[in-house]
DRENDREN-237444 format. One record per residue (C-alpha): chain; x, y, z; residue number from 1. Coordinates in nm, 2 decimals, always signed. Layout:
<atoms>
+-----+--------+--------+--------+-----+
| mol |     xx |     yy |     zz | seq |
+-----+--------+--------+--------+-----+
|   A |      X |      Y |      Z | NUM |
...
+-----+--------+--------+--------+-----+
</atoms>
This chain:
<atoms>
+-----+--------+--------+--------+-----+
| mol |     xx |     yy |     zz | seq |
+-----+--------+--------+--------+-----+
|   A |  +4.10 |  +5.52 |  -7.06 |   1 |
|   A |  +3.72 |  +5.58 |  -6.96 |   2 |
|   A |  +3.58 |  +5.61 |  -7.29 |   3 |
|   A |  +3.61 |  +5.53 |  -7.67 |   4 |
|   A |  +3.40 |  +5.72 |  -7.89 |   5 |
|   A |  +3.36 |  +5.53 |  -8.26 |   6 |
|   A |  +3.22 |  +5.73 |  -8.55 |   7 |
|   A |  +3.19 |  +5.57 |  -8.90 |   8 |
|   A |  +3.17 |  +5.83 |  -9.18 |   9 |
|   A |  +3.08 |  +5.79 |  -9.53 |  10 |
|   A |  +3.03 |  +6.13 |  -9.75 |  11 |
|   A |  +2.95 |  +6.36 |  -9.44 |  12 |
|   A |  +3.20 |  +6.61 |  -9.38 |  13 |
|   A |  +3.02 |  +6.88 |  -9.30 |  14 |
|   A |  +2.82 |  +6.66 |  -9.02 |  15 |
|   A |  +3.11 |  +6.49 |  -8.92 |  16 |
|   A |  +3.30 |  +6.82 |  -8.84 |  17 |
|   A |  +3.01 |  +6.96 |  -8.63 |  18 |
|   A |  +2.96 |  +6.62 |  -8.45 |  19 |
|   A |  +3.33 |  +6.59 |  -8.35 |  20 |
|   A |  +3.31 |  +6.98 |  -8.25 |  21 |
|   A |  +3.03 |  +6.91 |  -8.03 |  22 |
|   A |  +3.20 |  +6.63 |  -7.85 |  23 |
|   A |  +3.54 |  +6.83 |  -7.80 |  24 |
|   A |  +3.34 |  +7.13 |  -7.67 |  25 |
|   A |  +3.18 |  +6.90 |  -7.38 |  26 |
|   A |  +3.50 |  +6.76 |  -7.21 |  27 |
|   A |  +3.46 |  +6.60 |  -6.89 |  28 |
|   A |  +3.67 |  +6.70 |  -6.59 |  29 |
|   A |  +3.79 |  +6.38 |  -6.47 |  30 |
|   A |  +3.68 |  +6.11 |  -6.73 |  31 |
|   A |  +3.93 |  +6.05 |  -7.00 |  32 |
|   A |  +3.81 |  +6.01 |  -7.37 |  33 |
|   A |  +3.93 |  +5.93 |  -7.73 |  34 |
|   A |  +3.76 |  +5.97 |  -8.06 |  35 |
|   A |  +3.80 |  +5.70 |  -8.33 |  36 |
|   A |  +3.65 |  +5.79 |  -8.68 |  37 |
|   A |  +3.65 |  +5.50 |  -8.95 |  38 |
|   A |  +3.58 |  +5.63 |  -9.28 |  39 |
|   A |  +3.43 |  +5.43 |  -9.52 |  40 |
|   A |  +3.62 |  +5.53 |  -9.82 |  41 |
|   A |  +3.43 |  +5.89 |  -9.86 |  42 |
|   A |  +3.43 |  +6.01 | -10.20 |  43 |
|   A |  +3.42 |  +6.39 | -10.01 |  44 |
|   A |  +3.70 |  +6.58 |  -9.79 |  45 |
|   A |  +3.59 |  +6.38 |  -9.48 |  46 |
|   A |  +3.92 |  +6.20 |  -9.41 |  47 |
|   A |  +4.12 |  +6.51 |  -9.48 |  48 |
|   A |  +3.91 |  +6.71 |  -9.29 |  49 |
|   A |  +3.94 |  +6.50 |  -8.99 |  50 |
|   A |  +4.33 |  +6.50 |  -9.04 |  51 |
|   A |  +4.35 |  +6.85 |  -9.03 |  52 |
|   A |  +4.11 |  +6.98 |  -8.83 |  53 |
|   A |  +4.12 |  +6.73 |  -8.56 |  54 |
|   A |  +4.47 |  +6.61 |  -8.56 |  55 |
|   A |  +4.40 |  +6.43 |  -8.18 |  56 |
|   A |  +4.13 |  +6.19 |  -8.36 |  57 |
|   A |  +4.21 |  +5.84 |  -8.43 |  58 |
|   A |  +4.15 |  +5.81 |  -8.82 |  59 |
|   A |  +4.11 |  +5.47 |  -9.00 |  60 |
|   A |  +4.07 |  +5.53 |  -9.36 |  61 |
|   A |  +3.91 |  +5.26 |  -9.58 |  62 |
|   A |  +3.99 |  +5.22 |  -9.93 |  63 |
|   A |  +3.64 |  +5.06 |  -9.97 |  64 |
|   A |  +3.32 |  +5.08 |  -9.82 |  65 |
|   A |  +3.30 |  +4.79 |  -9.60 |  66 |
|   A |  +2.96 |  +4.89 |  -9.42 |  67 |
|   A |  +2.85 |  +5.00 |  -9.10 |  68 |
|   A |  +2.89 |  +4.70 |  -8.90 |  69 |
|   A |  +3.25 |  +4.59 |  -9.02 |  70 |
|   A |  +3.36 |  +4.98 |  -8.99 |  71 |
|   A |  +3.24 |  +4.95 |  -8.60 |  72 |
|   A |  +3.44 |  +4.64 |  -8.57 |  73 |
|   A |  +3.73 |  +4.83 |  -8.71 |  74 |
|   A |  +3.68 |  +5.09 |  -8.44 |  75 |
|   A |  +3.63 |  +4.87 |  -8.18 |  76 |
|   A |  +3.97 |  +4.67 |  -8.27 |  77 |
|   A |  +4.11 |  +5.01 |  -8.20 |  78 |
|   A |  +3.92 |  +5.11 |  -7.87 |  79 |
|   A |  +4.13 |  +5.13 |  -7.53 |  80 |
|   A |  +3.82 |  +5.24 |  -7.34 |  81 |
|   A |  +3.64 |  +5.07 |  -7.08 |  82 |
|   A |  +3.33 |  +5.19 |  -7.22 |  83 |
|   A |  +3.23 |  +5.24 |  -7.64 |  84 |
|   A |  +3.02 |  +5.47 |  -7.74 |  85 |
|   A |  +2.89 |  +5.47 |  -8.09 |  86 |
|   A |  +2.82 |  +5.78 |  -8.24 |  87 |
|   A |  +2.68 |  +5.88 |  -8.58 |  88 |
|   A |  +2.83 |  +6.12 |  -8.78 |  89 |
|   A |  +2.51 |  +6.31 |  -8.85 |  90 |
|   A |  +2.46 |  +6.38 |  -8.46 |  91 |
|   A |  +2.53 |  +6.66 |  -8.23 |  92 |
|   A |  +2.60 |  +6.63 |  -7.84 |  93 |
|   A |  +2.41 |  +6.84 |  -7.65 |  94 |
|   A |  +2.58 |  +6.96 |  -7.30 |  95 |
|   A |  +2.71 |  +6.70 |  -7.07 |  96 |
|   A |  +2.48 |  +6.42 |  -7.22 |  97 |
|   A |  +2.76 |  +6.21 |  -7.32 |  98 |
|   A |  +2.87 |  +6.20 |  -6.95 |  99 |
|   A |  +2.53 |  +6.15 |  -6.81 | 100 |
|   A |  +2.52 |  +5.84 |  -7.00 | 101 |
|   A |  +2.84 |  +5.72 |  -6.87 | 102 |
|   A |  +2.75 |  +5.79 |  -6.51 | 103 |
|   A |  +2.44 |  +5.59 |  -6.52 | 104 |
|   A |  +2.58 |  +5.28 |  -6.67 | 105 |
|   A |  +2.86 |  +5.32 |  -6.42 | 106 |
|   A |  +2.61 |  +5.33 |  -6.12 | 107 |
|   A |  +2.36 |  +5.09 |  -6.25 | 108 |
|   A |  +2.42 |  +4.74 |  -6.19 | 109 |
|   A |  +2.39 |  +4.49 |  -6.49 | 110 |
|   A |  +2.34 |  +4.78 |  -6.74 | 111 |
|   A |  +2.49 |  +4.65 |  -7.09 | 112 |
|   A |  +2.38 |  +4.93 |  -7.33 | 113 |
|   A |  +2.27 |  +5.31 |  -7.25 | 114 |
|   A |  +2.12 |  +5.55 |  -7.52 | 115 |
|   A |  +2.00 |  +5.92 |  -7.49 | 116 |
|   A |  +1.68 |  +6.07 |  -7.61 | 117 |
|   A |  +1.71 |  +6.19 |  -7.97 | 118 |
|   A |  +1.57 |  +6.55 |  -8.12 | 119 |
|   A |  +1.55 |  +6.66 |  -8.46 | 120 |
|   A |  +1.75 |  +6.95 |  -8.58 | 121 |
|   A |  +1.46 |  +7.19 |  -8.48 | 122 |
|   A |  +1.45 |  +7.05 |  -8.10 | 123 |
|   A |  +1.12 |  +6.83 |  -8.15 | 124 |
|   A |  +1.09 |  +6.49 |  -8.00 | 125 |
|   A |  +1.20 |  +6.20 |  -8.22 | 126 |
|   A |  +1.14 |  +5.82 |  -8.15 | 127 |
|   A |  +1.50 |  +5.70 |  -8.02 | 128 |
|   A |  +1.45 |  +5.35 |  -7.88 | 129 |
|   A |  +1.19 |  +5.06 |  -7.98 | 130 |
|   A |  +1.06 |  +4.75 |  -7.91 | 131 |
|   A |  +1.21 |  +4.43 |  -8.09 | 132 |
|   A |  +1.04 |  +4.37 |  -8.47 | 133 |
|   A |  +0.69 |  +4.22 |  -8.41 | 134 |
|   A |  +0.45 |  +4.09 |  -8.71 | 135 |
|   A |  +0.23 |  +4.43 |  -8.60 | 136 |
|   A |  +0.55 |  +4.65 |  -8.68 | 137 |
|   A |  +0.60 |  +4.46 |  -9.03 | 138 |
|   A |  +0.22 |  +4.54 |  -9.12 | 139 |
|   A |  +0.23 |  +4.90 |  -9.03 | 140 |
|   A |  +0.58 |  +4.95 |  -9.19 | 141 |
|   A |  +0.39 |  +4.87 |  -9.51 | 142 |
|   A |  +0.02 |  +5.00 |  -9.45 | 143 |
|   A |  +0.06 |  +5.27 |  -9.22 | 144 |
|   A |  -0.29 |  +5.34 |  -9.05 | 145 |
|   A |  -0.43 |  +5.61 |  -8.80 | 146 |
|   A |  -0.13 |  +5.75 |  -8.61 | 147 |
|   A |  -0.24 |  +5.62 |  -8.28 | 148 |
|   A |  -0.18 |  +5.30 |  -8.41 | 149 |
|   A |  +0.15 |  +5.39 |  -8.56 | 150 |
|   A |  +0.27 |  +5.58 |  -8.27 | 151 |
|   A |  +0.21 |  +5.28 |  -8.02 | 152 |
|   A |  +0.34 |  +5.00 |  -7.86 | 153 |
|   A |  +0.20 |  +4.76 |  -8.16 | 154 |
|   A |  +0.43 |  +4.95 |  -8.36 | 155 |
|   A |  +0.74 |  +4.92 |  -8.15 | 156 |
|   A |  +0.73 |  +5.30 |  -7.99 | 157 |
|   A |  +0.74 |  +5.40 |  -7.63 | 158 |
|   A |  +0.49 |  +5.65 |  -7.54 | 159 |
|   A |  +0.62 |  +5.99 |  -7.54 | 160 |
|   A |  +0.58 |  +6.05 |  -7.15 | 161 |
|   A |  +0.84 |  +5.80 |  -7.08 | 162 |
|   A |  +1.09 |  +6.04 |  -7.23 | 163 |
|   A |  +1.00 |  +6.32 |  -7.00 | 164 |
|   A |  +1.10 |  +6.09 |  -6.66 | 165 |
|   A |  +1.35 |  +5.87 |  -6.54 | 166 |
|   A |  +1.58 |  +5.64 |  -6.71 | 167 |
|   A |  +1.36 |  +5.34 |  -6.85 | 168 |
|   A |  +1.43 |  +4.99 |  -6.98 | 169 |
|   A |  +1.40 |  +4.92 |  -7.37 | 170 |
|   A |  +1.47 |  +4.67 |  -7.62 | 171 |
|   A |  +1.69 |  +4.86 |  -7.83 | 172 |
|   A |  +1.78 |  +5.22 |  -7.90 | 173 |
|   A |  +1.86 |  +5.39 |  -8.27 | 174 |
|   A |  +2.18 |  +5.33 |  -8.37 | 175 |
|   A |  +2.26 |  +5.67 |  -8.38 | 176 |
|   A |  +2.41 |  +5.68 |  -8.04 | 177 |
|   A |  +2.47 |  +5.40 |  -7.80 | 178 |
|   A |  +2.68 |  +5.33 |  -7.51 | 179 |
|   A |  +2.82 |  +5.00 |  -7.46 | 180 |
|   A |  +2.98 |  +4.83 |  -7.11 | 181 |
|   A |  +3.29 |  +4.68 |  -7.27 | 182 |
|   A |  +3.25 |  +4.36 |  -7.09 | 183 |
|   A |  +2.92 |  +4.30 |  -7.23 | 184 |
|   A |  +3.10 |  +4.34 |  -7.61 | 185 |
|   A |  +3.35 |  +4.09 |  -7.47 | 186 |
|   A |  +3.10 |  +3.84 |  -7.35 | 187 |
|   A |  +2.86 |  +3.88 |  -7.67 | 188 |
|   A |  +3.09 |  +3.97 |  -7.94 | 189 |
|   A |  +3.01 |  +4.31 |  -8.16 | 190 |
|   A |  +2.87 |  +4.37 |  -8.48 | 191 |
|   A |  +2.79 |  +4.07 |  -8.68 | 192 |
|   A |  +2.93 |  +4.15 |  -9.05 | 193 |
|   A |  +2.66 |  +3.95 |  -9.22 | 194 |
|   A |  +2.44 |  +4.30 |  -9.17 | 195 |
|   A |  +2.62 |  +4.53 |  -9.43 | 196 |
|   A |  +2.38 |  +4.78 |  -9.37 | 197 |
|   A |  +2.06 |  +4.80 |  -9.12 | 198 |
|   A |  +1.96 |  +4.59 |  -8.81 | 199 |
|   A |  +2.31 |  +4.54 |  -8.68 | 200 |
|   A |  +2.22 |  +4.70 |  -8.35 | 201 |
|   A |  +1.90 |  +4.53 |  -8.35 | 202 |
|   A |  +2.08 |  +4.20 |  -8.35 | 203 |
|   A |  +2.36 |  +4.31 |  -8.11 | 204 |
|   A |  +2.11 |  +4.42 |  -7.86 | 205 |
|   A |  +1.93 |  +4.14 |  -7.90 | 206 |
|   A |  +2.19 |  +3.92 |  -7.80 | 207 |
|   A |  +2.30 |  +4.16 |  -7.52 | 208 |
|   A |  +1.92 |  +4.13 |  -7.38 | 209 |
|   A |  +1.92 |  +3.72 |  -7.46 | 210 |
|   A |  +2.27 |  +3.72 |  -7.23 | 211 |
|   A |  +2.08 |  +3.89 |  -6.93 | 212 |
|   A |  +2.19 |  +4.27 |  -6.94 | 213 |
|   A |  +1.95 |  +4.55 |  -6.95 | 214 |
|   A |  +1.92 |  +4.81 |  -7.19 | 215 |
|   A |  +1.83 |  +5.18 |  -7.07 | 216 |
|   A |  +1.72 |  +5.51 |  -7.22 | 217 |
|   A |  +1.84 |  +5.81 |  -7.02 | 218 |
|   A |  +1.62 |  +6.07 |  -7.11 | 219 |
|   A |  +1.80 |  +6.39 |  -6.97 | 220 |
|   A |  +2.09 |  +6.30 |  -7.21 | 221 |
|   A |  +2.00 |  +6.46 |  -7.54 | 222 |
|   A |  +2.14 |  +6.42 |  -7.86 | 223 |
|   A |  +2.05 |  +6.61 |  -8.18 | 224 |
|   A |  +2.03 |  +6.37 |  -8.47 | 225 |
|   A |  +2.01 |  +6.52 |  -8.83 | 226 |
|   A |  +1.77 |  +6.23 |  -8.96 | 227 |
|   A |  +1.68 |  +6.29 |  -9.33 | 228 |
|   A |  +1.99 |  +6.49 |  -9.35 | 229 |
|   A |  +2.07 |  +6.28 |  -9.69 | 230 |
|   A |  +1.81 |  +6.27 |  -9.99 | 231 |
|   A |  +1.46 |  +6.12 |  -9.92 | 232 |
|   A |  +1.42 |  +6.00 | -10.27 | 233 |
|   A |  +1.37 |  +5.62 | -10.28 | 234 |
|   A |  +1.65 |  +5.44 | -10.33 | 235 |
|   A |  +1.65 |  +5.08 | -10.45 | 236 |
|   A |  +1.98 |  +4.96 | -10.31 | 237 |
|   A |  +1.89 |  +5.10 |  -9.95 | 238 |
|   A |  +1.53 |  +4.94 |  -9.96 | 239 |
|   A |  +1.68 |  +4.60 | -10.07 | 240 |
|   A |  +1.93 |  +4.61 |  -9.82 | 241 |
|   A |  +1.70 |  +4.70 |  -9.54 | 242 |
|   A |  +1.46 |  +4.37 |  -9.62 | 243 |
|   A |  +1.78 |  +4.18 |  -9.67 | 244 |
|   A |  +1.89 |  +4.24 |  -9.33 | 245 |
|   A |  +1.52 |  +4.21 |  -9.19 | 246 |
|   A |  +1.53 |  +3.89 |  -9.34 | 247 |
|   A |  +1.85 |  +3.76 |  -9.18 | 248 |
|   A |  +1.74 |  +3.88 |  -8.84 | 249 |
|   A |  +1.42 |  +3.69 |  -8.86 | 250 |
|   A |  +1.65 |  +3.38 |  -8.98 | 251 |
|   A |  +1.87 |  +3.41 |  -8.67 | 252 |
|   A |  +1.60 |  +3.46 |  -8.41 | 253 |
|   A |  +1.31 |  +3.36 |  -8.48 | 254 |
|   A |  +1.10 |  +3.03 |  -8.57 | 255 |
|   A |  +1.00 |  +2.91 |  -8.90 | 256 |
|   A |  +0.63 |  +3.02 |  -8.82 | 257 |
|   A |  +0.74 |  +3.35 |  -8.77 | 258 |
|   A |  +0.95 |  +3.40 |  -9.07 | 259 |
|   A |  +0.68 |  +3.25 |  -9.29 | 260 |
|   A |  +0.42 |  +3.51 |  -9.16 | 261 |
|   A |  +0.69 |  +3.76 |  -9.20 | 262 |
|   A |  +0.73 |  +3.67 |  -9.57 | 263 |
|   A |  +0.36 |  +3.69 |  -9.62 | 264 |
|   A |  +0.31 |  +4.03 |  -9.46 | 265 |
|   A |  +0.60 |  +4.16 |  -9.68 | 266 |
|   A |  +0.47 |  +4.03 |  -9.99 | 267 |
|   A |  +0.12 |  +4.18 |  -9.89 | 268 |
|   A |  +0.32 |  +4.51 |  -9.80 | 269 |
|   A |  +0.47 |  +4.52 | -10.13 | 270 |
|   A |  +0.16 |  +4.45 | -10.33 | 271 |
|   A |  +0.00 |  +4.74 | -10.16 | 272 |
|   A |  +0.31 |  +4.96 | -10.22 | 273 |
|   A |  +0.29 |  +4.88 | -10.60 | 274 |
|   A |  -0.08 |  +4.97 | -10.65 | 275 |
|   A |  +0.02 |  +5.32 | -10.49 | 276 |
|   A |  +0.29 |  +5.36 | -10.69 | 277 |
|   A |  +0.11 |  +5.27 | -11.03 | 278 |
|   A |  -0.18 |  +5.53 | -10.91 | 279 |
|   A |  +0.08 |  +5.79 | -10.85 | 280 |
|   A |  +0.23 |  +5.75 | -11.18 | 281 |
|   A |  -0.12 |  +5.73 | -11.36 | 282 |
|   A |  -0.22 |  +6.05 | -11.20 | 283 |
|   A |  +0.10 |  +6.23 | -11.26 | 284 |
|   A |  +0.22 |  +6.25 | -10.89 | 285 |
|   A |  +0.55 |  +6.04 | -10.97 | 286 |
|   A |  +0.80 |  +6.11 | -11.22 | 287 |
|   A |  +0.92 |  +5.82 | -11.45 | 288 |
|   A |  +1.26 |  +5.74 | -11.29 | 289 |
|   A |  +1.12 |  +5.73 | -10.95 | 290 |
|   A |  +0.84 |  +5.47 | -11.06 | 291 |
|   A |  +1.10 |  +5.26 | -11.23 | 292 |
|   A |  +1.34 |  +5.27 | -10.91 | 293 |
|   A |  +1.05 |  +5.18 | -10.68 | 294 |
|   A |  +0.92 |  +4.86 | -10.87 | 295 |
|   A |  +1.31 |  +4.74 | -10.92 | 296 |
|   A |  +1.32 |  +4.76 | -10.55 | 297 |
|   A |  +0.96 |  +4.58 | -10.50 | 298 |
|   A |  +1.05 |  +4.31 | -10.72 | 299 |
|   A |  +1.44 |  +4.29 | -10.59 | 300 |
|   A |  +1.24 |  +4.23 | -10.20 | 301 |
|   A |  +0.99 |  +4.01 | -10.32 | 302 |
|   A |  +1.25 |  +3.79 | -10.46 | 303 |
|   A |  +1.43 |  +3.78 | -10.09 | 304 |
|   A |  +1.09 |  +3.63 |  -9.98 | 305 |
|   A |  +1.14 |  +3.30 | -10.17 | 306 |
|   A |  +1.45 |  +3.22 | -10.04 | 307 |
+-----+--------+--------+--------+-----+
</atoms>
């Protein structure tokens, strides 16, 4: 088996259907592949849809939401391929993009991870690869300034012109689509299940890079990523899980001075966000329920900084 594709789903029946259909509509004449869907106890009809419409897919139906990292590990345990592709259910494969990634990985020595370029549903550019988190990125995450800064390397971005040319080395890709050489996983392990949500792909890529493997973006391979397909409303739990995972990443990979600076910048950013929320509530631009949710989220994340 050349390739195992792992899709982790959670209440995304329509998106998952489109994702799977896009893969099966673009087979390769020589490469063999399998798809493994790990469903994290969806409350919609995702498992039923997979069983009925894609019987050739291996389905792992969890009775509880085990989180993204654990679900991918479940998929990997079932995988038979020499290469492993992690594909989010909110993606659609364009043409032979998967096979371009696989071809590049096979012919390029010391390649551990390959990622495509991502597009929004309307075909516009979407940042798909980034530099490892820095203190500057923490600052810009809370207090965005001029777009020239937030779109720059200071904020972990690679310049857009790089996505118009040859494959280039990166620190890590967005977890929407990532191709792994199985040897890399066997040597470095797969997803750290301490990360229930967020940062798990960054942690894995950091370990891959530390082990001496290269990570590439192949711009000619293009994937549609329906980012923001779910509600954009602020969600207390997701905000908390993001910062909990960030704190874990810093704890694993950065010395104490960096961690202390990160805590300070996070507290500063939370103070700024709180002031913005208060002003929005006073001016009538934010409803009471949203205001309460935001303050609750900010308070929980602030508490993390004193652990």
